[in-house]
N, C-alpha and C positions, 0 to 999 in steps of 0.2 A: 465761105472759107473758114476753116477752123485753125486756130493757132496751135501749133504742135505742143506748146507748153500749157495749154489751157487746162488739161486734165491732170497736171502734175501736182503733187502734194506740196503745200507751202508750210513752213514752220517759222516760228519767231526766232529772233536773235538769241533770246535766252535759252530756248529749246536747242538751238544749234550749238550753243556753248556747252550744254549738258551732253549732247550727243558726241561732242569732240573731247570728252573726258574732263570737262570742267575748265576749259580755257576761258579767259575773260571775255566779256562782251566787247571790251575795247579791241581785243584782237580780232574779233569777228568784224567789227566796224572798219578796222584797218584793212582787212582782206577785201571788204566791199570797195573801199576807196582804191585799192590796188588792182581791182578788176578780177580778183580770184573768185568772188562770189557775185551773183547777180541779185540786185535789190529789186523787190517788188513791193510797191506801195499799195496798201489796202486801207483806205481812209487815211488815218494818221499813222498807222502801224507800218513798220518795215518788216517784211517777210522775206524768206529765202526759199529757193527750191531745195527740197530735201535731197534730191538726187545730187546736186552740186556739193552739199555739205558732206554727204556720205562719200563722195569721190575724194575728199581730202584725207580720208582715213586710209592709210597705206601701211602695210607691214614694214618694219625696219629691217630689211634684208641684211644690210651691212652689220647692224648691231647684233643680230642673231649669229652671224658667222664669227664675229669677234668673241662672243660669249662661248660658242662651241670650241673655238681654238684655245681660249683661255682655260677652259675646263680640262683640256688634255695636257696642258703644260705641267 
């Protein structure tokens, strides 16, 4: 039996913070506690699934619409 997540890329909390535009590592740890990210322990290190980190990156659709309408005013 193979675990579905076995072949997924793991990244450190620090790397995840960089990938998310420089958010703090404290924010990443809060998201782990809140269940938004899955923690994977590798020895003493805490790693994250890169796929889950990337899923947090979403375009701000509302913000873009407001900017577009503001430009036409």
